[in-house]
C-alpha positions in Angstrom: 92.8 107.6 62.7 90.0 105.1 61.9 91.4 104.7 58.4 94.9 103.9 59.8 93.4 101.3 62.2 91.5 99.8 59.3 94.6 99.6 57.2 96.5 98.0 60.1 93.7 95.4 60.7 93.6 94.5 57.1 97.4 94.2 57.1 97.4 92.0 60.2 94.7 89.7 58.7 96.6 89.5 55.5 99.8 88.7 57.3 98.1 86.0 59.4 96.6 84.4 56.2 100.1 84.4 54.6 101.6 82.7 57.6 98.9 80.0 57.7 99.3 79.4 53.9 103.1 79.2 54.3 102.7 76.6 57.1 100.3 74.5 55.0 102.7 74.6 52.1 105.6 73.6 54.4 103.6 70.7 55.8 102.5 69.6 52.3 106.1 69.5 51.0 107.3 67.8 54.2 104.5 65.2 54.1 104.9 64.2 50.4 108.6 63.9 50.7 109.0 62.0 54.0 109.2 58.2 53.7 108.2 57.0 57.2 104.4 57.4 57.2 102.3 56.2 54.3 99.2 58.1 55.4 101.0 61.4 55.3 102.6 60.6 52.0 99.3 59.8 50.4 97.2 62.4 52.2 99.5 65.4 53.0 98.4 67.8 55.7 94.9 66.2 56.2 96.6 62.9 57.3 98.0 64.8 60.3 94.5 64.8 61.8 94.7 61.0 62.1 97.7 61.2 64.5 96.2 64.1 66.4 92.9 62.3 67.0 94.7 59.1 67.9 96.7 61.0 70.6 93.7 62.8 71.9 91.5 59.7 71.8 92.6 58.4 75.2 91.5 61.6 76.9 88.2 61.8 75.1 87.5 58.2 76.1 88.3 58.9 79.7 86.0 61.9 80.1 83.2 61.4 77.5 82.8 57.8 76.4 84.2 55.2 78.9 81.8 54.1 81.7 82.7 54.4 85.3 83.9 50.8 85.4 85.4 50.5 82.0 88.9 52.1 82.1 92.3 50.6 82.6 94.5 50.5 84.6 92.1 52.1 87.1 88.5 52.9 86.3 86.8 56.1 87.2 84.8 54.6 90.1 88.0 53.5 91.8 89.8 56.8 91.2 86.8 58.7 92.5 86.7 56.6 95.6 90.3 57.4 96.4 89.7 61.1 95.7 86.8 61.2 98.1 88.6 59.4 100.8 91.7 61.6 100.4 89.6 64.8 100.5 87.3 63.4 103.3 84.3 64.2 101.1 80.8 62.7 101.1 81.4 60.7 104.3 84.7 59.4 102.8 83.3 57.0 100.3 79.5 57.0 100.8 77.3 56.5 97.7 73.6 56.4 97.1 71.0 54.3 95.1 73.3 51.3 94.8 76.7 50.4 93.4 77.9 50.1 89.8 80.2 47.2 91.0 79.1 44.0 89.2 78.9 41.4 92.0 78.3 38.7 89.4 81.4 39.5 87.3 84.1 36.8 87.3 86.8 37.7 89.9 84.5 40.0 91.9 85.4 40.0 95.6 82.6 39.3 98.2 83.0 39.1 101.9 81.1 36.8 104.2 79.0 38.9 106.5 78.3 37.7 110.0 74.8 37.4 111.3 76.2 39.0 114.4 78.8 41.6 113.4 81.0 43.2 116.0 79.6 46.3 117.6 81.5 49.5 118.3 82.0 48.7 122.0 83.5 45.3 121.0 86.0 46.7 118.6 89.7 46.1 119.3 92.5 48.3 117.9 94.3 46.6 115.1 97.5 45.5 116.8 100.8 46.6 115.3 103.2 43.9 114.1 106.9 43.9 114.8 109.3 43.0 112.0 112.6 41.3 112.8 111.8 40.7 116.5 114.5 38.5 118.0 116.8 38.5 114.9 118.1 42.0 114.8 119.3 44.7 117.2 116.6 47.2 116.2 113.3 45.5 115.2 110.7 47.7 113.5 107.2 47.9 114.9 104.8 48.8 112.0 101.6 50.5 113.0 99.6 50.7 109.8 98.2 47.9 107.6 98.4 50.1 104.5 101.8 51.7 103.5 103.5 53.6 100.7 105.1 51.4 98.2 108.5 52.1 96.6 108.6 55.2 94.4 112.0 56.7 93.7 112.8 60.4 94.0 113.4 61.0 90.4 110.6 58.9 89.2 108.4 61.2 91.2 109.1 64.9 92.0 110.5 66.6 95.0 107.1 68.0 96.2 105.5 64.6 95.7 108.1 62.9 97.9 107.7 65.7 100.5 103.9 65.3 100.6 104.1 61.5 100.8 106.7 61.7 103.6 104.8 64.2 105.7 101.5 62.3 105.1 103.1 59.0 106.1 104.3 60.6 109.4 100.8 62.0 110.0 99.1 58.6 109.4 101.7 56.4 111.0 102.5 54.4 107.9 105.9 53.7 106.4 107.3 55.1 103.1 109.5 53.0 100.8 112.3 55.0 99.1 112.2 53.0 95.9 115.5 52.0 94.3 116.7 55.6 93.8 118.1 55.9 97.3 117.3 57.9 100.4 116.7 61.6 99.7 116.5 64.3 102.4 112.8 64.8 101.3 112.0 61.2 102.5 112.8 62.3 106.1 110.5 65.3 106.2 108.1 65.1 109.1 109.9 62.1 110.6 108.1 59.1 108.9 109.1 55.5 109.2 111.4 54.9 106.1 112.3 51.6 104.4 115.4 51.9 102.3 115.1 49.9 99.1 118.3 48.5 97.7 117.9 48.1 93.9 120.2 46.3 91.5 122.3 49.4 90.9 122.8 50.0 94.6 121.8 53.6 94.3 122.4 55.5 97.5 124.2 52.6 99.1 127.2 52.1 96.8 130.8 53.1 96.6 132.6 55.0 93.8 132.8 51.9 91.7 129.1 51.1 92.0 129.5 48.2 94.4 127.7 47.7 97.8 129.2 50.0 100.5 129.2 48.6 104.0 130.1 52.0 105.4 127.2 53.6 103.6 124.9 50.9 104.9 125.9 51.6 108.5 125.2 55.3 108.0 121.8 54.6 106.6 121.0 52.2 109.4 121.0 55.1 111.8 118.0 56.9 110.1 115.9 54.2 108.3 113.7 51.5 110.0 114.5 48.7 107.6 116.1 47.7 104.3 114.4 46.0 101.3 116.4 44.2 98.7 114.5 44.5 95.4 114.9 41.5 93.1 112.2 42.6 90.7 109.0 44.5 90.5 105.8 43.5 88.9 106.0 46.1 86.1 109.2 44.8 84.6 110.5 41.5 86.1 113.8 40.6 84.6 114.7 44.2 83.7 116.2 46.9 85.9 114.7 50.3 86.6 114.6 52.8 83.7 114.7 56.6 84.4 114.9 58.9 81.3 117.8 61.4 81.4 115.5 64.3 81.5 114.6 63.3 85.0 118.2 62.8 86.2 118.8 66.3 87.6 119.3 66.9 91.3 118.9 63.2 91.9 122.2 62.5 90.2 124.2 63.3 93.4 121.9 61.0 95.5 122.3 58.1 93.1 126.0 58.8 92.3 125.5 59.0 88.5 126.1 61.7 85.9 123.3 64.3 85.5 121.3 64.2 82.2 122.0 60.6 81.3 119.5 57.8 81.4 119.5 55.9 84.7 119.3 52.2 83.8 119.7 49.6 86.5 121.0 46.0 85.9 118.4 43.3 85.6 119.7 41.6 88.8 122.1 42.0 91.7 125.6 41.1 90.6 126.4 39.8 94.1 123.3 37.6 94.3 123.2 35.0 91.5 121.2 32.4 93.5 119.1 31.9 96.6 122.1 31.2 98.9 123.9 34.4 97.9 120.7 36.4 98.3 120.3 35.1 101.9 123.9 35.9 102.5 123.2 39.5 101.5 120.2 39.6 103.9 122.3 38.3 106.8 125.2 40.7 105.9 123.1 43.9 105.8 121.2 42.9 109.0 124.5 42.3 110.8 125.9 45.6 109.6 123.0 47.8 110.4 121.0 46.0 113.1 117.9 46.7 111.1 115.3 44.3 109.6 116.0 43.3 106.0 113.4 42.1 103.5 113.1 41.0 99.9 110.8 42.4 97.2 110.0 40.3 94.2 107.5 39.4 91.5 106.4 35.8 91.4 106.6 33.6 88.3 106.1 30.2 89.9 106.8 27.9 92.8 110.5 27.3 92.4 112.0 30.4 93.9 109.7 30.3 96.9 110.4 26.7 97.6 114.1 27.0 97.1 114.2 30.0 99.5 112.2 28.1 102.2 114.4 25.0 101.9 117.6 27.1 102.1 116.3 28.9 105.2 115.3 25.8 107.0 118.7 24.2 106.2 120.8 27.2 107.2 118.8 28.6 110.1 116.1 31.3 110.7 118.8 34.0 111.1 119.3 33.8 107.4 115.6 34.4 106.6 114.4 37.7 105.4 112.4 39.6 108.0 109.7 40.4 105.5 108.7 39.4 101.9 107.1 41.8 99.5 105.1 40.1 96.7 104.6 42.4 93.7 101.8 41.5 91.3 102.3 41.7 87.6 99.6 44.3 87.3 101.6 47.0 89.2 103.5 49.9 87.6 103.8 53.5 88.7 106.6 54.3 86.3 108.0 53.4 82.9 108.5 49.8 81.6 108.5 48.0 78.2 105.0 47.0 77.3 106.0 43.4 76.6 106.9 43.1 80.3 104.1 45.2 81.6 101.6 43.0 79.7 102.9 39.5 80.0 105.6 39.0 82.7 105.0 37.5 86.2 101.8 36.4 87.9 99.1 38.8 89.1 98.8 39.4 92.8 95.7 37.3 92.9 97.8 34.2 92.0 101.2 35.1 93.4 100.1 36.1 96.9 98.3 32.8 97.8 101.4 30.9 96.5 103.7 33.0 98.7 101.4 32.7 101.8 101.1 28.9 101.3 104.9 28.6 101.2 105.2 30.4 104.5 102.4 28.4 106.1 103.8 25.0 104.8 107.4 25.7 105.8 106.4 27.0 109.3 107.9 30.4 108.5 104.8 32.5 108.6 105.6 33.9 112.1 109.2 34.5 111.1 108.6 36.3 107.8 106.1 39.1 107.5 104.2 39.0 104.2 103.5 42.3 102.3 101.2 42.4 99.3 101.5 44.9 96.4 99.5 45.1 93.2 96.6 47.5 92.4 95.5 47.2 96.0 94.2 50.8 96.1 90.8 50.1 97.7 89.9 48.8 101.2 88.1 45.8 99.7 91.2 44.7 97.7 93.4 45.3 100.7 91.1 43.3 103.0 91.2 40.5 100.4 95.0 40.4 100.7 94.7 40.1 104.5 92.3 37.2 104.1 94.8 35.4 101.9 97.6 35.8 104.5 99.3 39.1 104.0 100.3 41.1 107.1 100.6 44.4 105.3 99.6 46.1 102.0 101.7 48.4 99.9 100.3 50.7 97.3 102.0 53.3 95.1 99.3 54.4 92.7 96.7 54.7 95.4 98.9 57.3 97.1 99.5 58.9 93.7 95.8 59.3 93.3 95.6 60.9 96.8 98.2 63.4 95.6 95.9 64.3 92.7 97.0 62.0 89.9 94.5 62.0 87.0 95.8 58.9 85.2 97.2 61.0 82.3 99.6 58.1 81.5 102.5 60.4 81.1 104.7 59.2 84.0 107.6 58.5 81.6 107.5 61.7 79.6 108.3 64.4 82.3 105.1 66.2 81.4 102.8 65.0 84.2 100.1 67.7 84.4 99.7 67.3 88.2 103.4 67.7 89.1 103.8 64.2 90.5 106.1 62.6 88.0 107.8 65.6 86.4 110.8 67.7 87.2 109.4 70.7 85.3 109.2 73.5 88.0 106.2 75.0 86.3 104.2 71.8 86.5 105.5 71.0 90.0 104.0 74.3 91.2 100.6 72.7 91.0 101.4 70.3 93.8 101.1 72.2 97.0 102.8 70.1 99.7 101.0 71.8 102.6 97.7 70.7 101.1 98.5 67.4 99.6 100.2 65.8 102.6 96.9 66.0 104.4 95.2 64.0 101.6 98.0 61.4 101.8 97.3 61.0 105.5 93.5 60.9 105.0 93.8 58.2 102.4 96.0 56.0 104.6 93.8 56.5 107.6 90.6 56.0 105.5 91.9 52.8 104.1 92.7 51.4 107.5 89.3 52.5 108.8 87.4 50.8 106.0 89.4 47.6 106.3 88.5 47.5 110.0 84.8 48.1 109.0 84.9 45.1 106.7 86.5 43.0 109.4 83.8 44.0 111.9 81.1 43.1 109.3 82.7 39.7 109.0 82.3 39.2 112.8 86.0 39.6 113.9 87.3 42.2 116.2 90.1 43.5 114.0 91.5 42.8 110.5 94.4 40.6 111.5 91.8 38.0 112.4 90.5 37.8 108.8 91.0 34.4 107.2 90.3 32.9 103.8 86.8 31.7 104.8 85.8 35.3 105.2 86.2 36.0 101.5 84.5 34.6 98.3 85.5 35.0 94.7 82.9 35.0 91.9 83.5 32.4 89.2 82.7 32.3 85.5 79.2 30.9 86.1 78.4 34.0 88.2 78.4 32.0 91.5 81.0 32.7 94.2 83.4 30.2 95.8 85.1 30.5 99.1 88.7 31.7 98.9 89.5 28.8 101.3 88.2 26.4 98.6 90.1 28.0 95.8 93.3 28.2 97.8 93.1 25.6 100.7 95.6 26.0 103.4 98.4 23.4 103.3 97.4 20.3 105.1 97.9 20.6 108.9 99.1 24.2 108.5 95.9 26.2 108.8 96.2 29.2 111.0 94.2 29.4 114.2 90.5 29.9 113.4 89.4 33.5 114.2 86.5 33.2 116.6 83.8 35.7 116.1 82.3 37.6 119.1 79.0 35.6 118.6 80.9 32.3 118.6 82.7 33.1 121.9 79.4 34.3 123.4 77.8 30.9 122.5 80.6 29.0 124.2 80.6 31.1 127.3 76.9 31.9 127.9 74.3 29.4 129.0 70.9 30.2 127.5 67.6 28.4 128.2 64.6 29.1 126.1 61.4 29.3 128.1 59.6 27.3 125.4 61.9 24.2 125.8 61.9 22.3 129.1 65.2 22.1 130.8 67.1 18.9 130.3 68.0 17.2 133.6 71.4 15.7 134.1 71.8 11.9 133.5 70.9 10.0 136.7 68.9 12.7 138.2 65.5 12.1 139.8 62.5 12.5 137.4 60.2 14.0 140.1 
């Protein structure tokens, strides 16, 4: 028996060696005969290691070589903060022995602490803001400062949408459908849903691909608002791109063939200028009774100025009810690298321009301003509120709360955490009953920390934050007030937020026992 096992083991080893040798010979012949790669042609078999290590390098750098603040698009310190807040670990963001954040690095955000911060008994609840009040039949009152940015069902998986929807309902924030249309999963838990209308009109079009008024009326019964997407920061000037491998059950929702690439036009065919765009805003609002907004990346002043002039000429009923400014640094899905890297302004430059347009034209109270662009931490969100934003949208922040590890595979259908894949085996790792709690924790934690920053600045709630409460570090290592970098338009500065200490000074008479009381003029000097 032992001799038979020995013969079999020798035979198996010999067979394995033959297989390995055959594979090496096959690779050698393939490499020396192929014409695409010079390295493989000159160094057959061994040259394959170069491509292997190049592919694995990004993962080695992430876990072994890159520092906590070195990585892009999000460094490890930022991701870890989101993970802790989402899991409610370590006091939701507490650290010890100092921070690795470089407060002298150009662009660093610093807030102006008050000598007399607001105490707990002085706190006021952050007031909700109503969108479309007085201009539509069903205005939308938004409760949360931080909300879920547009991510289409298809770009992200079914369990991801379900977890986001249920988490949004739990936290009281809205969820944006993305341009892929409204899926039943967006309605799970009963969240506030904003229906995004992309250039392909997915989910709101007729059989010919044109805008469907009847479908708009149906959607108006279940969503809180509509958002016309002109462009997004990841790929301004180019429509959405969804590989055919992800076009499975979403095909019926979008009204397109299954298995084929879903490519949207680079602009709306029925909106070739500002006037036609505002006509669409007015039309959809009239059909549905819901607020209608516009989402766009910013490349300069012209579009914003043209829109303001057109609104003031035609009347406030033609104004969008909200304006979402997408920074050029965003991108939760796939896009050409040339557009990712070089197209549109960052949120740091685009948001102040948009806010100034609203202040200067007197439209700030009419149009709610929403900021989007790598605003995944409470400090970045508070900066946006200081600039003039009313709300903050984030996509990748909520992806991190779901467990995203920044594997950079969103476009390959092989996401290891099940967020951006339609592979059932990989989706299995995303347990909705667990992840929706983390989505809610992240939204609530962000709002809590923004309020904490506001109280440290001496104001009772974050909607009182102004540009003078924030400073930006310059190239010389010294900080400059945001109000100096981006002064409010002349005569259009918002009402100054009085701190609790300032109000106390105005309303309280205090006399030091060391200083004699000053007598009124004309009084006796006895």
